[in-house]
C-alpha positions in Angstrom: -4.2 -13.4 20.7 -1.6 -12.9 23.7 1.9 -12.2 21.8 4.1 -13.7 24.8 2.1 -15.2 28.1 5.0 -13.5 30.6 5.3 -9.4 31.6 8.7 -8.5 30.5 10.6 -5.3 32.2 12.0 -3.5 29.9 15.3 -0.8 30.0 15.3 2.7 30.6 15.9 3.6 27.0 14.3 0.5 25.2 14.4 -0.2 21.5 11.8 -2.6 19.9 12.5 -4.4 16.5 9.9 -5.2 14.4 9.9 -7.8 11.3 7.4 -9.3 9.2 8.9 -11.8 6.2 8.5 -14.4 4.1 5.1 -14.3 2.1 5.4 -10.4 0.5 6.2 -7.0 1.5 8.8 -7.6 3.8 9.7 -4.5 6.6 11.5 -3.0 9.6 10.4 -0.5 11.9 11.7 0.5 15.4 10.5 1.4 17.9 12.5 3.9 21.1 10.1 3.9 24.4 7.2 3.3 22.1 7.7 6.3 20.1 8.1 4.9 16.4 11.2 6.4 14.3 12.0 4.9 11.5 10.4 1.7 9.4 11.1 0.5 5.0 10.4 -2.0 3.2 12.8 -3.8 2.0 12.0 -3.9 -1.4 13.0 -0.2 -1.7 17.2 -1.8 -0.7 17.2 -5.1 -2.4 14.7 -2.6 -6.0 12.8 -6.7 -5.8 9.5 -5.7 -5.9 7.6 -6.9 -2.4 10.6 -8.6 -1.7 9.7 -11.3 0.7 13.1 -11.9 1.7 14.2 -11.5 5.5 14.4 -7.7 5.8 18.4 -7.6 6.2 18.2 -4.2 4.6 15.4 -2.4 6.1 16.9 -4.1 9.4 20.3 -2.2 9.0 18.6 1.1 7.9 17.4 0.8 10.9 19.5 0.0 13.1 22.3 2.9 11.7 19.1 5.4 12.0 19.2 5.2 15.6 22.9 4.9 15.5 22.9 0.9 17.5 23.5 -1.8 17.0 21.9 -5.0 18.3 22.8 -5.8 21.0 20.9 -2.8 22.8 17.4 -4.1 21.6 15.4 -5.2 24.1 13.6 -7.7 21.6 12.7 -8.7 18.5 9.1 -9.2 17.5 8.1 -11.6 14.4 4.8 -10.2 12.9 2.8 -13.7 13.1 3.0 -17.4 14.3 4.8 -20.1 11.6 3.4 -23.1 14.0 -0.2 -21.7 13.7 0.5 -21.5 9.8 1.8 -24.6 9.6 -1.2 -26.3 11.4 -3.7 -25.1 9.4 -1.5 -26.3 6.3 -1.9 -29.5 7.8 -5.5 -29.8 8.5 -6.2 -27.9 5.2 -4.0 -30.7 2.9 -5.5 -34.1 5.2 -9.4 -31.9 4.7 -9.0 -32.0 1.3 -7.1 -35.3 0.9 -5.9 -37.4 -1.8 -6.6 -34.1 -3.3 -3.8 -31.2 -3.3 -1.2 -34.2 -3.2 1.3 -32.0 -5.4 0.7 -28.8 -3.8 1.8 -31.2 0.1 5.2 -32.2 -1.8 6.0 -28.5 -2.8 5.1 -26.5 0.2 6.3 -29.0 3.0 9.6 -29.0 2.3 10.6 -25.7 2.7 8.0 -25.7 5.6 10.8 -28.5 7.1 13.8 -26.8 5.9 13.0 -23.2 7.0 9.9 -22.1 8.6 9.2 -24.7 11.4 12.6 -23.4 12.2 12.1 -19.8 12.5 13.2 -18.6 15.4 16.9 -20.5 14.4 16.7 -18.5 11.1 15.7 -15.4 12.8 18.9 -16.2 14.9 21.2 -16.9 11.9 19.6 -13.7 9.7 20.5 -11.0 12.5 23.4 -12.7 13.7 24.7 -12.0 9.9 23.3 -8.8 10.5 25.3 -7.6 14.0 29.1 -9.0 11.9 28.1 -6.1 9.9 28.4 -3.6 12.7 31.8 -5.6 13.9 30.0 -7.0 17.4 29.5 -10.4 18.9 26.0 -11.1 18.7 24.4 -11.4 21.5 20.6 -13.4 20.9 17.9 -10.6 21.7 14.4 -11.7 23.4 12.8 -12.9 20.0 8.7 -12.5 20.4 5.8 -13.8 17.6 2.7 -11.8 17.8 -0.6 -13.4 16.1 -1.2 -11.7 12.4 -3.9 -9.5 13.1 -2.8 -8.6 16.0 -0.1 -7.2 14.4 -2.4 -5.7 11.8 -5.1 -4.5 15.0 -2.0 -2.9 16.6 -1.1 -1.4 13.4 -3.7 0.5 12.9 -5.0 1.2 16.6 -1.9 2.2 19.1 -0.8 5.0 16.2 -4.0 6.7 15.6 -5.6 9.6 17.2 -8.3 7.6 19.4 -7.9 6.8 22.4 -11.0 4.0 22.0 -12.2 2.4 18.8 -13.1 -0.3 16.7 -10.9 -2.5 14.5 -11.5 -3.9 11.8 -8.6 -6.0 9.6 -9.6 -7.6 6.4 -6.5 -9.2 4.2 -6.0 -13.0 2.8 -5.0 -14.9 5.5 -3.1 -14.5 9.1 -2.8 -18.3 10.5 -6.4 -19.2 10.3 -8.0 -15.7 10.5 -8.7 -13.7 7.5 -10.7 -11.2 9.6 -11.5 -10.3 12.9 -13.3 -7.0 14.9 -11.6 -6.1 17.9 -12.2 -3.3 20.6 -9.3 -0.9 21.1 -9.3 0.8 24.3 -6.4 2.9 25.7 -3.7 0.3 25.7 -5.9 -2.5 25.6 -6.5 -4.8 22.5 -9.8 -7.5 22.9 -10.7 -9.2 19.8 -14.8 -9.6 19.5 -15.1 -11.5 16.2 -12.6 -13.5 13.4 -13.3 -15.6 10.5 -11.4 -17.7 9.6 -10.1 -19.5 6.5 -10.5 -20.8 3.7 -13.2 -18.5 4.2 -11.4 -14.6 2.7 -12.0 -10.9 1.1 -9.0 -11.2 0.3 -8.6 -14.1 -1.9 -12.3 -13.7 -3.7 -11.2 -10.0 -4.5 -7.1 -11.9 -5.6 -9.3 -14.5 -7.2 -10.9 -12.0 -9.4 -7.9 -10.0 -9.7 -6.1 -13.1 -11.6 -8.9 -14.5 -13.7 -9.1 -10.7 -15.3 -5.2 -10.7 -15.9 -3.2 -9.4 -13.1 -1.0 -10.2 -10.4 -2.0 -11.9 -7.3 -0.7 -10.3 -4.1 0.6 -6.6 -6.5 -2.2 -6.3 -9.2 -5.5 -5.6 -6.9 -5.4 -2.3 -6.9 -4.7 -2.7 -10.8 -8.4 -4.3 -10.1 -9.8 -1.1 -8.1 -8.3 1.5 -11.3 -10.4 -1.0 -13.9 -13.9 -1.3 -12.1 -15.2 2.6 -12.8 -14.5 1.9 -16.5 -17.7 -1.2 -16.2 -21.3 0.2 -17.7 -23.8 0.7 -14.3 -26.7 0.6 -16.9 -25.4 -3.0 -19.1 -27.0 -6.0 -18.7 -23.6 -7.8 -17.6 -23.6 -5.6 -14.1 -26.4 -7.2 -13.0 -26.0 -11.1 -14.0 -22.1 -10.9 -12.9 -23.6 -9.9 -9.6 -26.3 -12.3 -9.5 -23.3 -15.5 -11.1 -20.7 -14.0 -8.3 -23.0 -14.5 -5.4 -25.0 -18.1 -6.4 -22.5 -19.4 -7.2 -19.2 -18.4 -5.9 -19.7 -16.6 -2.6 -22.5 -16.3 -0.1 -22.6 -13.2 2.0 -24.4 -13.0 5.1 -25.9 -10.3 7.4 -22.5 -9.1 9.3 -20.0 -9.2 7.0 -18.3 -12.5 6.5 -18.6 -14.7 3.5 -18.7 -18.5 2.8 -16.6 -19.1 -0.8 -17.4 -22.4 -3.0 -14.3 -24.1 -2.9 -15.4 -25.7 -6.1 -14.6 -22.6 -7.9 -10.9 -22.3 -6.2 -8.0 -23.9 -6.0 -5.6 -22.0 -2.9 -6.2 -24.7 -0.4 -4.2 -27.4 -2.0 -3.4 -26.3 -5.8 -1.4 -24.0 -7.3 -3.6 -21.3 -8.2 -6.3 -19.2 -7.0 -9.3 -20.1 -8.9 -10.5 -23.7 -11.1 -10.1 -21.9 -14.5 -12.8 -24.4 -16.2 -15.3 -23.8 -13.9 -14.7 -19.7 -14.1 -14.7 -19.6 -17.8 -17.3 -21.5 -17.9 -19.4 -20.0 -14.9 -19.0 -16.3 -17.4 -18.6 -17.6 -20.7 -15.1 -16.4 -21.1 -11.9 -17.5 -20.3 -9.2 -15.6 -17.9 -7.9 -13.1 -19.4 -4.2 -13.0 -20.3 -1.4 -9.9 -20.5 -1.5 -10.0 -24.5 -5.5 -10.4 -24.6 -7.8 -6.7 -25.1 -9.4 -5.6 -22.6 -12.7 -5.5 -22.9 -16.1 -4.0 -21.8 -17.2 -7.1 -20.4 -13.6 -7.4 -18.3 -14.5 -4.0 -17.0 -18.3 -5.2 -16.1 -17.1 -8.1 -14.2 -14.3 -5.9 -12.3 -17.2 -3.3 -11.7 -18.9 -6.7 -10.0 -16.5 -7.7 -7.8 -16.0 -4.4 -6.4 -19.4 -3.4 -5.7 -19.2 -6.7 -3.8 -16.3 -5.9 -1.8 -18.2 -2.8 -1.1 -21.1 -4.6 0.6 -19.3 -6.7 2.5 -17.0 -4.3 3.8 -19.5 -2.2 4.2 -21.7 -5.2 6.7 -18.2 -5.6 8.5 -18.1 -2.2 9.3 -21.7 -2.4 10.5 -20.7 -5.8 12.1 -17.9 -3.2 14.3 -20.1 -0.5 15.4 -23.1 -3.1 16.6 -20.0 -4.7 18.6 -18.3 -2.0 19.7 -20.2 1.1 19.8 -17.9 3.4 19.2 -18.1 6.5 17.0 -14.0 5.4 15.7 -12.9 3.3 13.7 -9.2 1.8 12.7 -8.8 -0.3 9.7 -5.8 -2.4 9.0 -4.6 -5.6 6.5 -4.4 -6.1 2.5 -8.2 -5.1 2.2 -8.0 -1.4 3.9 -6.0 -0.4 1.1 -9.5 -0.9 -1.4 -10.1 2.9 -0.5 -12.9 2.9 -2.9 -14.5 0.3 -0.6 -13.4 1.9 2.4 -14.6 5.4 1.5 -17.9 3.6 1.5 -17.9 3.4 4.9 -16.6 7.0 5.5 -19.6 7.9 3.1 -22.4 5.6 4.5 -21.6 7.6 8.7 -21.3 4.2 10.4 -18.4 6.0 12.3 -17.6 9.1 13.0 -14.2 9.1 12.6 -12.4 6.2 11.1 -8.2 6.0 10.9 -6.6 3.4 8.1 -2.5 2.2 9.0 -0.8 3.6 5.4 1.1 0.1 5.2 -2.1 -1.3 6.2 -0.7 -4.7 4.3 1.7 -7.2 5.6 4.5 -5.0 5.4 2.8 -3.1 8.0 2.2 -5.9 10.9 6.5 -5.3 11.2 5.1 -1.9 13.1 2.4 -3.7 14.5 3.7 -6.3 16.3 6.5 -4.2 17.8 4.0 -2.2 19.2 2.0 -5.0 20.1 4.9 -5.9 22.3 5.7 -2.6 23.5 2.3 -2.1 24.9 1.0 -5.9 25.8 3.8 -7.9 27.0 5.8 -5.2 28.2 2.9 -3.6 29.9 3.8 0.4 28.6 0.7 2.3 28.8 -0.5 4.6 25.8 -0.2 8.2 25.0 -2.1 9.8 22.7 -2.3 13.4 21.1 -6.1 14.0 19.9 -6.2 14.3 16.2 -3.3 13.5 15.7 -1.9 10.0 14.6 1.7 9.1 15.6 3.1 8.4 12.0 5.4 11.9 11.5 3.3 11.6 7.9 4.8 8.3 7.5 8.1 9.7 6.7 9.8 6.9 7.9 13.1 5.7 5.6 16.0 6.9 5.0 17.2 10.5 4.0 20.2 11.5 1.7 22.1 14.5 2.1 23.6 16.9 -0.6 26.8 14.8 -0.3 25.2 11.9 -1.7 23.5 13.5 -4.7 26.7 15.0 -5.3 28.1 11.9 -5.4 25.6 9.9 -7.4 25.5 12.9 -10.1 29.7 12.5 -10.1 29.6 9.1 -10.9 27.0 9.7 -14.4 28.6 12.6 -15.2 25.4 14.2 -14.9 24.8 18.0 -14.9 22.4 20.3 -12.7 21.8 23.1 -10.9 22.3 24.0 -7.9 19.7 26.0 -5.8 20.9 28.2 -2.3 17.5 29.5 -2.4 14.7 26.8 -2.3 11.9 29.4 -2.7 14.2 29.9 -6.4 13.8 25.7 -7.3 10.1 26.0 -6.5 9.5 28.9 -8.6 11.0 27.0 -11.7 9.5 24.0 -10.9 6.3 24.9 -11.2 6.8 27.0 -14.4 8.3 23.8 -16.0 4.6 22.0 -14.4 2.8 24.6 -16.0 4.6 23.9 -19.6 3.2 20.9 -19.2 6.9 19.0 -18.0 6.8 15.9 -15.6 9.2 16.0 -12.2 10.1 13.5 -10.2 11.0 15.1 -6.9 12.6 12.8 -4.2 12.9 15.1 -0.9 13.8 14.3 2.7 12.8 11.0 4.2 11.4 8.1 2.1 7.5 6.8 2.6 6.2 3.5 4.6 3.5 2.4 3.1 2.8 1.5 -1.3 1.5 4.9 -1.6 4.3 7.8 -2.4 3.5 11.2 -0.4 5.4 13.4 -1.7 9.0 13.2 -0.7 9.4 9.9 -3.7 7.0 11.0 -5.7 6.4 12.5 -9.8 4.7 15.8 -10.0 3.0 17.6 -13.1 -0.3 19.6 -14.0 -3.8 18.4 -12.9 -4.5 20.4 -15.3 -3.1 18.7 -18.3 -5.8 16.7 -20.8 -2.7 15.0 -21.9 -1.0 14.1 -18.2 -2.6 11.0 -18.0 -1.8 9.6 -21.0 1.8 10.6 -20.5 2.6 9.5 -17.0 1.2 6.1 -17.8 2.4 5.6 -21.6 6.1 7.2 -20.7 6.5 7.8 -17.7 5.5 4.5 -15.8 5.0 2.1 -18.8 2.0 0.8 -17.9 -1.6 0.1 -18.7 -3.2 3.5 -20.3 -6.4 2.7 -17.7 -4.9 3.5 -14.9 -5.4 6.6 -12.7 -3.1 8.9 -10.8 -4.1 10.7 -7.8 -4.0 14.1 -6.6 -1.8 16.0 -4.5 -4.3 19.3 -2.7 -3.1 21.6 -0.3 -5.3 20.4 3.0 -6.6 24.1 3.5 -7.5 23.7 -0.2 -9.5 20.7 -0.4 -13.6 22.0 -0.5 -12.5 23.7 -3.7 -11.7 20.8 -5.6 -13.3 18.3 -3.8 -16.8 16.5 -2.3 -14.7 15.7 1.1 -15.1 16.5 4.9 -12.0 15.2 6.7 -8.6 14.2 5.4 -6.4 12.2 3.5 -3.5 12.0 4.7 -2.3 8.9 2.9 -4.3 8.3 -0.4 -6.2 6.0 1.5 -9.2 7.3 0.7 -11.6 8.1 -2.6 -13.2 11.4 -3.0 -15.4 13.1 -6.0 -14.5 16.1 -7.6 -16.7 19.0 -7.0 -19.5 18.9 -9.2 -18.5 22.9 -10.2 -15.5 21.2 -11.3 -16.8 18.5 -13.7 -18.0 18.5 -17.6 -20.8 16.7 -17.8 -20.8 13.8 -19.4 -22.3 12.5 -23.0 -25.3 10.6 -22.7 -23.6 7.9 -24.8 -20.6 7.8 -22.7 -21.7 4.6 -21.7 -21.6 3.3 -25.0 -18.1 5.0 -26.3 -14.8 2.6 -26.6 -12.8 2.7 -23.8 -9.5 4.8 -25.4 -13.0 7.1 -26.2 -14.1 7.3 -22.6 -9.8 7.2 -21.4 -9.3 10.9 -22.7 -12.6 12.4 -23.3 -12.6 15.6 -20.8 -14.2 15.2 -17.4 -13.2 18.1 -15.5 -11.1 21.0 -15.1 -8.4 19.2 -13.5 -8.7 16.0 -16.1 -5.8 14.5 -15.5 -6.6 13.1 -11.4 -10.6 12.3 -12.6 -11.5 8.9 -12.7 -14.4 8.1 -14.8 -17.0 7.6 -11.9 -15.3 11.6 -11.3 -13.4 9.7 -8.1 -9.9 10.8 -7.3 -7.9 8.4 -4.8 -7.4 12.0 -2.7 -4.2 13.2 -0.5 -4.2 15.9 1.5 -1.2 17.8 2.5 -0.4 19.8 5.5 2.1 22.4 5.7 3.2 20.8 9.0 3.6 17.4 8.0 5.5 17.8 4.5 6.6 21.4 4.7 8.6 21.2 1.3 5.6 19.9 -0.8 3.4 22.1 0.8 5.2 25.0 -0.6 5.8 23.8 -3.8 2.3 23.2 -4.5 1.6 26.8 -3.1 3.7 27.8 -5.5 1.5 26.4 -8.5 -1.4 27.9 -6.9 0.3 31.3 -6.8 0.8 31.7 -10.6 -2.2 28.9 -11.6 -4.8 29.7 -9.0 -5.2 25.6 -8.5 -3.6 24.2 -6.0 -3.8 20.3 -6.5 -1.1 18.8 -8.7 -0.9 15.0 -9.9 1.3 12.7 -8.1 2.4 9.4 -8.6 4.9 6.8 -6.7 8.3 7.6 -8.3 8.8 4.4 -10.0 8.2 2.4 -13.4 6.5 -0.7 -13.6 7.7 -3.7 -12.4 10.0 -1.3 -9.8 9.6 -0.7 -6.0 9.2 3.2 -5.2 12.5 4.9 -5.2 14.4 5.1 -2.2 18.4 6.3 -2.6 19.4 9.4 -5.2 20.6 6.8 -7.1 17.3 4.7 -7.3 15.9 8.3 -8.4 18.4 9.2 -11.7 18.4 5.5 -12.5 14.7 6.2 -13.0 14.9 9.4 -14.2 17.9 8.7 -17.1 15.4 5.5 -18.7 12.3 7.4 -18.9 10.5 10.3 -20.4 10.6 12.5 -17.5 11.8 16.0 -18.4 13.1 17.2 -14.9 14.2 15.4 -11.6 14.7 17.4 -8.3 16.5 16.4 -5.6 16.8 18.3 -2.4 18.4 21.7 -4.1 19.6 20.4 -7.2 17.2 20.0 -9.9 18.5 18.0 -13.0 17.5 19.0 -16.6 16.6 15.7 -19.0 18.4 17.3 -22.0 21.5 17.4 -20.7 22.2 13.8 -19.2 24.0 11.3 -20.9 21.7 8.8 -22.2 22.9 5.9 -20.6 22.9 5.3 -16.7 26.2 4.0 -16.1 25.0 0.1 -15.0 22.8 -0.3 -16.3 21.2 0.1 -20.2 18.3 1.7 -21.5 17.3 -1.8 -22.7 18.2 -3.6 -19.2 16.3 -0.8 -17.2 13.2 -1.3 -19.2 10.7 -4.6 -18.6 8.0 -4.6 -17.0 5.9 -7.2 -15.0 
């Protein structure tokens, strides 16, 4: 999967810009001499969740961060190849003809107008960016990487491994929907691929759609719903048998075959043929306003377990083909932390590393790294036990002046703490009182998880915290779980877990000594009764199956966040807190002080901390000046 057939030379002080765009989660990433110096999602700037547009703002941020303009770049790399995607589109319509005419007539004009002339479109967008710098535009080298090479490169090159098996699983790239590769030094060799229309990503998205969530954004909701399924129910084996008999065939190597009689994504405008699914499962697609029933949860558990099975088989195949002790993962399905954690629990590999931005946004980073190491033939350096992601804190950072400017614009009173330790003491005490705190520090995170710089935090011991966060802060479904941030050195005190999980991409079980026994009739309780049963002494982060999506916090990687948790521990004996992303339902994670303050005033968040500044909700204006409370409380 080469990205360019000729070797090229780099300048002594070289910059490579990677871009992903035009599907969902557009992003940009910048390398300097092969080092990852910055990366950001376009949605964080435009405030449009999963924004697919050309990442103009993300590119400008990267250039401004490096103090360069486009003429300083050695190359610009795009994360996939549009001509090969167009080839797949045409062949698919041809294979299914005459079915799919409406979809064909809808898709082809867009391709002919824009996507077939992608190089011209990229040049046009870059020229407009360069004009904002007041410089003449000189067209850079524009390279194109295969989609799954971009994923594989994003997983392997920043990893701490000198060699590793690489597993990528998503919806679809050009043709590939999953790949197994082997990385050694700077080389990546593809060993096996699965091709469209058979796709684990599309299989999971189909159930996401059928159970009432939005495709390409609601898959994590489906994952969160699965533990509400009853493992003792007659529904579970029945649903799994129906799925495996009618919808998907799973081979020993983890490859799958999807029965296209049940799907509509090849030629239609929907994921599934709803009438066939309704007949198969004896209930219709769940609408947003429909009550969540136990059979919905049971079906969610069934497809999660089937996905686990597929991912485990793929991992075993990767082990067999590479004989490596190390595994790297990327692609949207790699964000399914329940499935990927099974690989760790099964001890298929000794070590595993997942790209924090495993989805399409991460392709921007991967294609830049692929260009650096493959096209430009540059060596790769690794540090044992340490990845190259800088904790995934790769986005914008804001100054004291930026924070004060926003406060002044909003007539917002605050208290400034010269001594950060004093601020930590105040905030930890507020959390102990059950207060919810917006925590805004340093550089914004890269990837879909908030890792302590753009987070909302609270007391994990508080049994009311999950309900309060879901309904009054996040404005989202009450069943949604929350993640713990635990001091790295305190992990075993609270969780049955070996190693670290700095990017909140692995699931761990709450330690047995922390658990409360479930009542004998637990699986017969209503969903609400299950949700609010106190399952451990850290109930706000303990899911129904005693699991938690874990973030281990290192003193070296994020000292301010670690100090907050440590201060809380000194007062309570608990080195763990609740961490959820700083946003409300339907909006991206906040980027700037303006975004953070807007989110603060339109929710029932109690306090906001930005840098050394503390904002108390009681003293704030009741509206954000540009947006009213009503205007900004829309949900998806």
